ZAMARGU-4260 file (C-alpha; in steps of 0.2 Angstrom, whole numbers, plus 5000, padded with zeros to 4 digits):
<rodrens>
0) 5669/4817/4407 | 5676/4830/4395 | 5694/4827/4390 | 5704/4843/4386 | 5718/4839/4373
5) 5733/4850/4371 | 5737/4852/4353 | 5753/4860/4345 | 5757/4862/4327 | 5774/4866/4321
10) 5767/4881/4313 | 5764/4888/4330 | 5780/4884/4339 | 5797/4879/4332 | 5813/4882/4342
15) 5829/4879/4333 | 5842/4871/4345 | 5861/4872/4343 | 5871/4860/4333 | 5871/4842/4338
20) 5887/4832/4341 | 5895/4826/4324 | 5900/4810/4331 | 5900/4796/4318 | 5895/4782/4331
25) 5878/4785/4338 | 5868/4772/4347 | 5849/4775/4346 | 5837/4767/4359 | 5822/4757/4354
30) 5808/4767/4346 | 5798/4776/4360 | 5783/4781/4350 | 5777/4766/4339 | 5767/4769/4323
35) 5748/4766/4325 | 5740/4771/4309 | 5746/4773/4291 | 5736/4780/4276 | 5745/4778/4260
40) 5741/4789/4245 | 5745/4788/4226 | 5753/4806/4226 | 5769/4801/4234 | 5765/4804/4252
45) 5759/4794/4267 | 5750/4800/4283 | 5758/4793/4299 | 5750/4792/4316 | 5760/4787/4332
50) 5752/4784/4349 | 5759/4778/4366 | 5759/4781/4384 | 5776/4791/4388 | 5785/4796/4404
55) 5796/4811/4407 | 5795/4829/4401 | 5804/4826/4384 | 5801/4814/4369 | 5814/4811/4356
60) 5808/4806/4339 | 5822/4801/4327 | 5819/4805/4308 | 5828/4805/4292 | 5834/4821/4285
65) 5824/4818/4269 | 5808/4818/4280 | 5811/4834/4289 | 5803/4846/4277 | 5787/4836/4276
70) 5786/4833/4295 | 5789/4852/4298 | 5775/4855/4285 | 5762/4844/4293 | 5767/4839/4311
75) 5753/4840/4324 | 5755/4834/4342 | 5741/4830/4354 | 5743/4828/4373 | 5728/4817/4378
80) 5730/4821/4396 | 5728/4838/4405 | 5746/4844/4400 | 5752/4851/4384 | 5768/4852/4373
85) 5777/4868/4376 | 5791/4867/4362 | 5798/4857/4348 | 5816/4858/4343 | 5827/4852/4329
90) 5846/4854/4328 | 5853/4866/4315 | 5871/4862/4311 | 5879/4880/4313 | 5895/4874/4305
95) 5885/4872/4289 | 5879/4890/4291 | 5896/4897/4295 | 5907/4888/4283 | 5897/4882/4268
100) 5898/4899/4259 | 5917/4900/4263 | 5923/4884/4257 | 5927/4882/4238 | 5916/4869/4229
105) 5932/4860/4224 | 5935/4855/4242 | 5918/4849/4244 | 5920/4838/4229 | 5935/4830/4235
110) 5950/4822/4226 | 5969/4826/4227 | 5968/4836/4210 | 5953/4846/4215 | 5961/4850/4232
115) 5977/4856/4224 | 5967/4867/4212 | 5958/4874/4227 | 5973/4878/4237 | 5983/4887/4223
120) 5995/4899/4232 | 5995/4889/4249 | 6011/4884/4257 | 6013/4865/4258 | 6025/4851/4260
125) 6024/4838/4246 | 6031/4821/4246 | 6031/4811/4230 | 6038/4796/4221 | 6056/4801/4218
130) 6058/4816/4229 | 6049/4829/4240 | 6047/4848/4240 | 6041/4862/4252 | 6034/4878/4244
135) 6019/4886/4237 | 6006/4878/4224 | 6008/4887/4208 | 5994/4877/4198 | 5988/4861/4191
140) 5990/4856/4173 | 5977/4844/4166 | 5980/4829/4156 | 5974/4834/4138 | 5978/4818/4129
145) 5964/4809/4119 | 5954/4796/4128 | 5960/4778/4125 | 5949/4766/4115 | 5947/4748/4117
150) 5957/4739/4130 | 5972/4752/4130 | 5976/4759/4146 | 5983/4777/4147 | 5989/4783/4164
155) 5985/4800/4171 | 5999/4813/4167 | 5992/4828/4176 | 6005/4838/4185 | 6006/4851/4199
160) 6019/4865/4200 | 6027/4871/4216 | 6037/4887/4219 | 6051/4881/4231 | 6060/4891/4244
165) 6074/4895/4232 | 6061/4902/4220 | 6063/4888/4208 | 6048/4879/4200 | 6047/4860/4203
170) 6034/4849/4193 | 6027/4833/4200 | 6015/4820/4192 | 5999/4820/4203 | 5998/4801/4202
175) 6016/4800/4210 | 6011/4811/4225 | 6011/4801/4242 | 6006/4815/4254 | 6003/4834/4255
180) 6005/4843/4272 | 5995/4860/4274 | 6005/4873/4283 | 5991/4885/4284 | 5980/4880/4299
185) 5965/4890/4293 | 5965/4879/4277 | 5966/4863/4287 | 5952/4868/4298 | 5941/4873/4283
190) 5945/4856/4275 | 5940/4847/4292 | 5923/4857/4293 | 5919/4853/4275 | 5921/4834/4278
195) 5910/4836/4293 | 5897/4845/4283 | 5898/4831/4270 | 5896/4818/4284 | 5880/4827/4290
200) 5872/4828/4273 | 5869/4810/4271 | 5852/4803/4273 | 5858/4789/4284 | 5861/4800/4299
205) 5845/4803/4309 | 5840/4819/4316 | 5833/4821/4333 | 5816/4830/4335 | 5813/4834/4353
210) 5796/4837/4360 | 5797/4845/4378 | 5781/4844/4389 | 5776/4855/4403 | 5778/4841/4416
215) 5786/4824/4418 | 5771/4814/4422 | 5765/4800/4412 | 5753/4804/4398 | 5746/4798/4382
220) 5754/4807/4368 | 5749/4806/4349 | 5757/4814/4334 | 5753/4814/4316 | 5763/4820/4300
225) 5765/4816/4282 | 5781/4810/4274 | 5786/4805/4256 | 5782/4787/4252 | 5782/4776/4236
230) 5765/4775/4228 | 5755/4760/4231 | 5752/4749/4216 | 5737/4739/4212 | 5737/4722/4203
235) 5722/4712/4198 | 5716/4695/4193 | 5700/4691/4184 | 5693/4674/4185 | 5680/4672/4171
240) 5664/4662/4174 | 5648/4658/4165 | 5634/4669/4159 | 5644/4685/4157 | 5650/4685/4175
245) 5667/4684/4183 | 5676/4687/4199 | 5688/4702/4201 | 5702/4700/4214 | 5713/4715/4218
250) 5729/4717/4228 | 5739/4732/4233 | 5758/4731/4233 | 5765/4743/4247 | 5782/4747/4254
255) 5787/4752/4271 | 5801/4765/4270 | 5796/4776/4284 | 5811/4771/4295 | 5799/4763/4308
260) 5792/4746/4309 | 5773/4743/4307 | 5767/4731/4320 | 5749/4728/4321 | 5744/4745/4314
265) 5728/4752/4307 | 5731/4754/4288 | 5721/4762/4274 | 5724/4765/4255 | 5717/4780/4246
270) 5713/4779/4228 | 5716/4795/4218 | 5730/4808/4218 | 5727/4823/4230 | 5739/4837/4227
275) 5756/4837/4236 | 5772/4846/4234 | 5789/4849/4243 | 5794/4865/4252 | 5810/4868/4261
280) 5806/4873/4279 | 5821/4866/4287 | 5836/4874/4279 | 5839/4892/4285 | 5836/4904/4271
285) 5844/4922/4270 | 5837/4936/4260 | 5848/4946/4248 | 5849/4964/4254 | 5853/4978/4243
290) 5870/4986/4244 | 5869/5004/4248 | 5888/5008/4247 | 5894/5020/4233 | 5897/5004/4222
295) 5881/4996/4226 | 5870/5011/4222 | 5876/5010/4204 | 5869/4993/4201 | 5851/4990/4194
300) 5836/4986/4205 | 5833/4968/4207 | 5816/4961/4200 | 5802/4958/4212 | 5801/4939/4215
305) 5783/4933/4217 | 5777/4917/4224 | 5768/4903/4214 | 5751/4895/4219 | 5742/4879/4214
310) 5724/4878/4206 | 5715/4862/4211 | 5710/4852/4195 | 5698/4843/4194 | 5734/4696/4268
315) 5738/4684/4253 | 5729/4667/4250 | 5737/4652/4258 | 5747/4641/4245 | 5739/4625/4239
320) 5745/4610/4247 | 5755/4597/4236 | 5744/4582/4234 | 5747/4565/4227 | 5766/4565/4226
325) 5772/4558/4242 | 5789/4563/4249 | 5801/4552/4240 | 5818/4560/4237 | 5819/4553/4219
330) 5802/4559/4214 | 5806/4576/4221 | 5822/4577/4211 | 5813/4571/4195 | 5799/4584/4197
335) 5812/4598/4199 | 5821/4593/4184 | 5806/4589/4173 | 5795/4604/4179 | 5790/4609/4162
340) 5784/4592/4157 | 5774/4589/4173 | 5766/4607/4172 | 5760/4603/4155 | 5752/4587/4161
345) 5745/4595/4176 | 5736/4609/4166 | 5726/4596/4155 | 5708/4594/4159 | 5710/4575/4162
350) 5727/4569/4166 | 5732/4551/4162 | 5751/4548/4166 | 5760/4536/4155 | 5770/4527/4168
355) 5781/4518/4156 | 5786/4534/4149 | 5789/4541/4166 | 5799/4526/4171 | 5810/4527/4156
360) 5812/4546/4159 | 5817/4545/4177 | 5822/4527/4179 | 5812/4524/4195 | 5817/4508/4205
365) 5801/4508/4216 | 5786/4502/4206 | 5774/4509/4220 | 5781/4527/4217 | 5775/4525/4198
370) 5757/4522/4204 | 5755/4539/4212 | 5742/4551/4205 | 5746/4567/4196 | 5740/4582/4206
375) 5723/4589/4200 | 5724/4607/4192 | 5718/4622/4202 | 5700/4625/4198 | 5692/4642/4196
380) 5682/4638/4212 | 5697/4635/4222 | 5705/4651/4215 | 5690/4661/4221 | 5688/4652/4237
385) 5707/4654/4242 | 5706/4673/4241 | 5700/4683/4256 | 5696/4701/4255 | 5704/4711/4269
390) 5698/4728/4265 | 5681/4738/4266 | 5678/4752/4253 | 5672/4769/4259 | 5671/4786/4251
395) 5683/4799/4257 | 5678/4815/4249 | 5681/4814/4230 | 5692/4799/4233 | 5690/4780/4237
400) 5697/4773/4253 | 5701/4755/4257 | 5702/4751/4275 | 5710/4735/4281 | 5698/4726/4293
405) 5713/4717/4301 | 5729/4724/4309 | 5744/4725/4297 | 5762/4721/4301 | 5776/4726/4289
410) 5794/4728/4295 | 5804/4744/4290 | 5811/4741/4272 | 5799/4727/4267 | 5786/4726/4254
415) 5769/4717/4257 | 5754/4712/4247 | 5737/4717/4254 | 5721/4709/4248 | 5709/4723/4243
420) 5695/4717/4232 | 5685/4701/4229 | 5669/4704/4220 | 5658/4697/4206 | 5658/4708/4191
425) 5650/4708/4174 | 5663/4702/4162 | 5662/4695/4144 | 5674/4689/4131 | 5674/4700/4115
430) 5684/4706/4101 | 5690/4724/4100 | 5695/4732/4083 | 5709/4744/4082 | 5701/4761/4087
435) 5697/4773/4073 | 5709/4788/4078 | 5717/4792/4061 | 5702/4803/4054 | 5701/4821/4057
440) 5682/4822/4057 | 5668/4809/4057 | 5663/4816/4039 | 5679/4809/4032 | 5675/4791/4037
445) 5667/4786/4020 | 5662/4771/4010 | 5677/4759/4007 | 5685/4761/4024 | 5691/4744/4031
450) 5699/4738/4047 | 5705/4720/4050 | 5716/4722/4065 | 5707/4716/4081 | 5711/4710/4098
455) 5703/4697/4111 | 5696/4709/4124 | 5687/4707/4140 | 5673/4720/4142 | 5671/4722/4161
460) 5658/4734/4170 | 5664/4741/4186 | 5649/4740/4197 | 5659/4738/4213 | 5654/4755/4220
465) 5672/4762/4219 | 5684/4767/4206 | 5698/4755/4200 | 5715/4762/4198 | 5726/4757/4183
470) 5737/4742/4185 | 5741/4725/4177 | 5727/4711/4176 | 5729/4693/4174 | 5714/4684/4166
475) 5710/4666/4170 | 5697/4654/4162 | 5695/4636/4166 | 5710/4634/4178 | 5722/4642/4165
480) 5729/4659/4161 | 5722/4665/4144 | 5732/4682/4144 | 5737/4697/4153 | 5731/4715/4150
485) 5731/4732/4158 | 5717/4740/4167 | 5716/4758/4164 | 5708/4769/4178 | 5689/4764/4178
490) 5677/4775/4188 | 5662/4767/4196 | 5648/4761/4184 | 5661/4763/4169 | 5665/4750/4157
495) 5683/4744/4155 | 5690/4736/4139 | 5705/4724/4143 | 5714/4718/4127 | 5725/4703/4130
500) 5728/4694/4113 | 5728/4697/4094 | 5713/4691/4084 | 5715/4690/4065 | 5699/4682/4059
505) 5687/4698/4060 | 5685/4712/4048 | 5674/4728/4049 | 5671/4740/4034 | 5659/4754/4029
510) 5648/4748/4015 | 5637/4763/4013 | 5636/4781/4018 | 5624/4795/4015 | 5622/4813/4019
515) 5606/4822/4024 | 5606/4841/4026 | 5592/4852/4032 | 5592/4871/4035 | 5580/4878/4049
520) 5576/4897/4049 | 5580/4906/4065 | 5576/4924/4061 | 5573/4936/4047 | 5574/4955/4050
525) 5579/4970/4038 | 5586/4958/4026 | 5597/4948/4038 | 5593/4930/4037 | 5599/4918/4051
530) 5597/4899/4050 | 5604/4883/4057 | 5612/4870/4045 | 5608/4852/4052 | 5619/4839/4043
535) 5616/4820/4046 | 5629/4807/4041 | 5624/4789/4041 | 5638/4775/4040 | 5633/4757/4038
540) 5647/4746/4046 | 5648/4728/4041 | 5656/4716/4053 | 5663/4700/4046 | 5669/4684/4056
545) 5678/4669/4051 | 5677/4661/4068 | 5668/4644/4070 | 5657/4651/4084 | 5647/4667/4088
550) 5658/4682/4094 | 5654/4699/4100 | 5664/4713/4091 | 5668/4730/4097 | 5673/4746/4087
555) 5678/4762/4094 | 5674/4778/4084 | 5680/4795/4091 | 5669/4808/4099 | 5669/4825/4091
560) 5661/4840/4099 | 5652/4845/4084 | 5645/4828/4080 | 5631/4820/4091 | 5624/4802/4090
565) 5606/4800/4083 | 5596/4785/4088 | 5611/4775/4093 | 5608/4756/4097 | 5606/4752/4115
570) 5622/4742/4114 | 5633/4757/4110 | 5643/4762/4125 | 5650/4780/4128 | 5666/4785/4136
575) 5676/4801/4137 | 5684/4800/4120 | 5674/4787/4110 | 5658/4778/4106 | 5660/4759/4107
580) 5649/4750/4095 | 5644/4732/4099 | 5640/4719/4086 | 5635/4700/4089 | 5641/4691/4074
585) 5636/4673/4071 | 5648/4659/4067 | 5656/4663/4050 | 5643/4677/4048 | 5641/4695/4045
590) 5631/4709/4053 | 5627/4727/4047 | 5624/4741/4059 | 5620/4759/4054 | 5627/4773/4064
595) 5620/4791/4062 | 5629/4806/4068 | 5623/4824/4066 | 5630/4841/4068 | 5622/4858/4068
600) 5630/4874/4063 | 5624/4892/4062 | 5624/4903/4046 | 5619/4921/4041 | 5616/4929/4025
605) 5611/4947/4020 | 5598/4949/4006 | 5602/4963/3994 | 5589/4968/3981 | 5600/4969/3966
610) 5610/4953/3970 | 5605/4935/3970 | 5596/4928/3986 | 5608/4916/3994 | 5603/4898/3992
615) 5605/4894/4011 | 5592/4908/4016 | 5580/4903/4002 | 5581/4884/4007 | 5578/4889/4026
620) 5563/4900/4022 | 5555/4887/4010 | 5558/4873/4023 | 5549/4884/4036 | 5535/4887/4024
625) 5532/4869/4020 | 5532/4865/4039 | 5519/4878/4042 | 5530/4887/4054 | 5529/4905/4046
630) 5517/4917/4055 | 5515/4927/4038 | 5514/4913/4026 | 5507/4924/4011 | 5521/4937/4012
635) 5535/4924/4013 | 5526/4913/4000 | 5526/4928/3988 | 5544/4931/3992 | 5549/4913/3987
640) 5538/4915/3971 | 5547/4931/3966 | 5564/4923/3971 | 5559/4909/3959 | 5554/4922/3946
645) 5571/4930/3948 | 5580/4914/3945 | 5569/4910/3930 | 5573/4928/3923 | 5591/4926/3926
650) 5591/4909/3918 | 5582/4916/3902 | 5593/4931/3902 | 5609/4920/3903 | 5603/4909/3889
655) 5598/4924/3878 | 5615/4932/3880 | 5623/4916/3876 | 5613/4914/3860 | 5616/4932/3855
660) 5635/4930/3857 | 5634/4914/3846 | 5625/4924/3833 | 5636/4938/3833 | 5651/4927/3831
665) 5643/4919/3817 | 5640/4936/3809 | 5658/4940/3810 | 5662/4923/3801 | 5650/4926/3787
670) 5656/4944/3784 | 5674/4937/3783 | 5669/4924/3771 | 5659/4936/3759 | 5674/4947/3759
675) 5684/4933/3752 | 5672/4928/3739 | 5670/4946/3732 | 5682/4945/3717 | 5677/4927/3712
680) 5664/4928/3697 | 5659/4910/3695 | 5641/4902/3696 | 5646/4892/3712 | 5653/4908/3721
685) 5637/4917/3716 | 5626/4904/3724 | 5637/4903/3740 | 5636/4922/3742 | 5617/4921/3741
690) 5617/4908/3754 | 5628/4918/3766 | 5618/4934/3763 | 5602/4924/3768 | 5610/4918/3784
695) 5616/4936/3788 | 5598/4942/3786 | 5591/4928/3797 | 5604/4932/3811 | 5600/4950/3810
700) 5582/4946/3813 | 5586/4934/3827 | 5597/4947/3835 | 5583/4960/3835 | 5571/4947/3843
705) 5584/4943/3856 | 5587/4961/3860 | 5569/4964/3862 | 5567/4949/3874 | 5582/4955/3884
710) 5574/4972/3886 | 5558/4964/3892 | 5568/4953/3904 | 5577/4968/3911 | 5561/4977/3914
715) 5554/4962/3923 | 5570/4960/3934 | 5569/4978/3939 | 5551/4976/3945 | 5556/4960/3955
720) 5571/4969/3963 | 5559/4983/3968 | 5548/4970/3976 | 5564/4963/3985 | 5567/4980/3993
725) 5549/4979/4000 | 5552/4962/4007 | 5568/4967/4015 | 5559/4981/4024 | 5542/4972/4029
730) 5547/4953/4032 | 5551/4948/4050 | 5552/4931/4058 | 5559/4925/4074 | 5559/4907/4080
</rodrens>
């Protein structure tokens, strides 16, 4: 048989009723529509369902004022009979609408001084210490003395001035005033309304949401809505085992602040943060209208107000029974006062109680009590067996949902722990070095870099099928806590690294680095040469350990968009921001691991016949020729040969010009020296003149030869440049 449901959303029908009674004493009946289902999100909201058989043609749901806007935004009502809801109403306090804008802020703030300031000009009767007066309030003078320091107490000396019936001004200290009587009835009424408004603004006062049905027959009624709720908080415990395995246990800490008890409800938790926001749908909103009077038309036009939008981005284990202690009052007292000592004894692998020491410490009279065994420590197996997973994991769109298999009961205003996860995971004990984050680029990580700050770390792979939200995690091994850490959000199949203690016996350094650069030709047309520059950097990391047993060390190096890994070892793990290098170091040993990164960037040069061919273009063409990737090898090979010839020509030219400059400088020096020897007529001077003249003649001959060779090189260069013009117009290549 088909069932026809009547559905009404608040967006379809909302009737605003008149103001409710402002009585301060209201007795509410027992909740008529109990909570049946709750879904709690981590975005500050919770989805509530209520379901019950109801009688009558009206259902009253009492909600807190701070929940009204969320309920108005999301409320849906379903009549699972043949009837339908015909209206929904909420009270609006019309006193608020009528008086809120008419009452000064000082009245709403309260306080005798604030009231006297607000009632300036009012006719009052004032009774104070030392006298009384009837008249009009002139004003209040504040106490402007400096604030007292230390234990010194300074009394408030603020005063109020009244104009009495004899037109005389009387001054009273405000702290001496005992009573003020208002003679203006309108002011007295306004003050009373202000107090009523303040009373109604409190979140403690529930608001009645009335749902009227089309008939008074019995029916099954369901409604749903969202309300603001505290986010649920995960907490984890990792019990380490052998062979790189462990058991991950997870709880959710939840709080019921919905205003209704949860008695045997269906309960779910959603991992992730769907978008949510607040929007005022309850408070009446008035539009500001333009003033078209003579004065109003002289004002500027108000700016257009646009709306904003959103873009979507991406039960607890039973306590262990006390064993082996008996129930003697003396031993209970001794155990309470000596808890630290007894706990230390209980945590040992094998406990041997020194009964003589215990007798001396606690002065037991009964020898039988001293023969009682110490309690056995909690084992890892007991920790795992004592935990029961109460939730099943399912996919809810792009989020993960934990559904409790059992019904949940949490009274309003209480916090509960819910067992969510108990699964075996891959987990091993490692050492994590401080991440490399201080370098700007991978190329700056050169030889000589060193890091000796490391942490004991658990490497845990999330293979549970759901994402793990961030939260604290306590780590156990062999019945003892070995540390606490913080688990950041870990997606399914991702690896988490949980640091829990410092480790100072490891070191990592870069002992070698080398660079390999290659240029690959992309295209050549009309003298425009395009090519890629591929640069490889290889850093050799050396991991050193002073630990007496083998350890696994981890190092994070940052990821950069321009650098990609080359032949990374299989042990390297990649996350969103870093590469994690893993090294198995023997006891007191060293391990070296080379890591190669590469980057490719594009470059372009234009060849001009009378200018030197850029080295990048030359290297790219030569590399392509050597690899046999050029379809016109003879033409490109001749181009390379002529470029080499131009380089040789330029080198010879530069050397000859340098030699010519040296000879010309020497000639100038010889000419100056001969001029100085002109008037000296000695045999030695004559011999020196002959030597200098001979050098001049040799230099002149060398200059002639250099000039001749330079002319020949210039002619050769001109011929090569003409050939370059031919290459520019005829050579073409595209990869």
